[in-house]
N, C-alpha and C positions, 0 to 999 in steps of 0.2 A: 795885437796889431802895431807892426812898424811905420814910423813916421817918414815924411821923405826927408827929413832933417838927418836921419841917422846913416842915411846911403852917402858913399862917394861916386862922384860920376868918373869914370874912366874912358878914354877914348879908344878905340878900336880900330884898326886899318886891316883892308884885305891885303893890300900890299904897302909896303914901306914906302912906295914912291906915290902914294895916292893924296891928293890933297884935301878931300873931303874924308871923314870916318865916321864911324856908327858909335854912339856912346852906350855904354853899359852901367848900372847901378848897383855898386856893391858895398856890403858890411859886413862885420864879422858875425858869424852865426853865434848867438850866444844863449843858451838856455839854463833854467836853474835844473831840470832833468837830463840829466846823461844819457848819450845816444852813440852806440859804439860807432856806428856810421859817421857821424858828424861829433867828432871828437873836440872838445872845447878848446879855443886858443889857436886852432889851427886849421878851422872851416870857414871859408869865405862863401857868404851867400850872394848870387848874382842875378840880376834881374834885366830883361830886355834883351834876352840872347837872341841874334838875329836866325832864322830858320836854316841858313846854309850852314852854321858853326857846327861842327862836329866835337866829339868827345877828344880826339887826338889833337885837332887844331887847338882847340882851348887849353890842352896840357900845355903844347907848345908856346902859346901866348903868354900865358901865368907864369911859366917856368922861367921869367926874366926876373922873379924876383927870388926865386930857390926852387929847390927840389919839390916836385909835386908827386903826393902819392895816390891820387886820383881823382878824375872828374866825372862827375854823374848829371845828367841831364834829366828834368823832369817836365812835362806838359805844364803842370798848374804847381804853383807855389804850396808846400804842405801847410796843413791846417794849423800846425803847431812847429816851433823850431825845432823841437824834440823829437818829433815824427820819425819814423824812418824812412829812408830814400826810397822812391818806388820807380825804377827805370822805365823810361818811355819808350814806345815804338820806334824804330829808328824811319821808318817810312812816312810817319807823322811831320806834316812840314808846317810848323807853325811858330812863332815866338816863344822861347821857354826858357827856364827857370835852371841855373845852375849850381851844384854844390862843390865848390873845390876844397881837396883837403891837403893843407902843405906838409910837408914832412916834418917840418920846424917850426913853432911859432912865429919865430923872428921873422921868416918869410913873410908872413900874412901883414904883420907890422911893415914891412918895408914897402908891402904894395900898395898900402893903403896911403902910405906917407908919398910914394912917389908919384903915383897914378899914373905908371907908365908899362903898356906890357908889349910883347911883340906882336906883328902881324900874324895874322892867319894863315896867308898864302906864302909860302917861299919856294924857290927852284927844288931844294930836298925834300920839302913836305908840301907836297901841290894840293890846294884845295880846290875842286872844281866845282863851278857853278854856273846856271844857265845851260845854254846850248851842250857846251862841253860836260857838263852833268847828265844831262838827258842822253845824248848820245852815248856816253859809256853805259849807262842803265840799259840801253835799248840794245848794245851789242851783249852786254853782259846776260841778256837773257836767251838769246841765239847761242844755241850748243856747237860746240866744237866737232864738227863731222868726225875727225879721228877718234877723240874722246868717246863720243856717242856709240861709232861702231865698235870700241873696245868695249863698253858698258854692255852693249847687245851680246857682243861675242862670249863674255865671261859670264852671262844672265843663261845664254842658250846652253852654254858648256856645263853649267850647274844643273840647268833644268834638264838635259840629257843622261846626265850622271844620276840623278836621282830618278829618272824614268826607269834607265838600266838596273837599279839596284831594287826597284819597285817589281820588275819582271822577274829578276833572278829569286827575288823573296816568294814572290807568288809560284814559281816553279818549284821552287825547294819544297813550297806545301801542297803541292799538287799529287793526288792518288794515282796510281798507276793502275794497268788492270787487274793486277792482283791484290790490289788493296794497300798497296804499301806506300809510306811516303819517304821522299829523299830528305834525309834530316843532312844539314851542313853545319860549319862551325859555328854560325850566327843562330840558327836556330836547333841547336844540338840539346837546348834546355828546354823546347818545347816538344811537345807528343801530339801528333794531330790526329786522332781516332775518334772519328764521330760514328754516328749510329748505322749510317748508311754503308761505311766502310765495314763494322762489324757484320752487318747482312750479307754482305756479298762475299767477306770472307768464309762465314758459314755455309754459304749456298755453295762455294766453290769446293767446300771440306765434303759436305754431302753428296755433291756429284761426284765427286772422286771415288767416294767409299760405295756408292751404287755402281759405279762402272767396272769398280774391281770386283763387286760382287757376282754382278752380272757375267764377267767373264771368267769368273770360276766355275759359275752354274754351267755354262755353255761347254769349257773343257771336261766339266762331270758329266754330262749327256755325252758328249762324243766317245770317252772312254765306256761309258756303259753301253753305248750303241755299238762299240767295236767288240766289246765281249759276249753280248747277246748274239751277234752276228757269228761269231766263232761258236757258239753253244748250240747255235741252230744248224750249222755247218756239221757239226760234229754227231748229232742227232740223226740228219738226214742221211750223213755216212754209215752210222750203225743201221738204219733201215735199210737202206740200199744191201748192205752186206748181209742182211737176215733175208731179204727177198732172193740174193743169188743162191742162198744156199738153200732155200725153199725149190728154187726153178732146179738145182742139182739134183735133189732129192726126188723130185717128181719126175724126173726126166727117164723113159723106159724106151728100149732097142725095139723099134719093131721095123723088121726089113720089108716085112710084106703087108 
């Protein structure tokens, strides 16, 4: 557990022109166990970070001593100095703990000696607070009509394309009246032949054969009927000839 005597008080201003400031309490994060996120000799452990301070603003503030590798904010101090850093949710509004990692050990020693850092807010790097911050957050929640319409159009275009592809796939796999399936490039490797299709094909084939046999049967009957008619006519003709001969022979001349 760290004692209050180990920390150095550092004045933090929101603007350079402010007459009043907020105080941070910082010390070198020293631990016997090594931690990659908190390299020894280059990590500054900072307490009492105000709720409105961001990682970007703190990086600018501590850059007065030298190049900053990264700044990470936590909601609570780590249980051990060697414990890994746990990033907090950006929406949490509370006093925080910061771990400032410098690029060189000399920058950390310089900061603890001078006890001077930059202001959080500058014209080049503005840090919004209060009503300005809430107003910006409110406007960010309202979608841009043009961007929203573009997103809707893209989604509908993608949806329509998907529906068209689905309809094309269903039409390609549809079975026609003859039981055949249209095969496209995409479905060339798929042969859709169900039991119902096979039954329809067998039924159509059977009906075709029956119709053919029936048609041949009627042709044979017609041929036989014509043949029988000719034979019967010939027989009748022969009978008529015989009857005429009999009449001629039986005929007698009787004048009186």
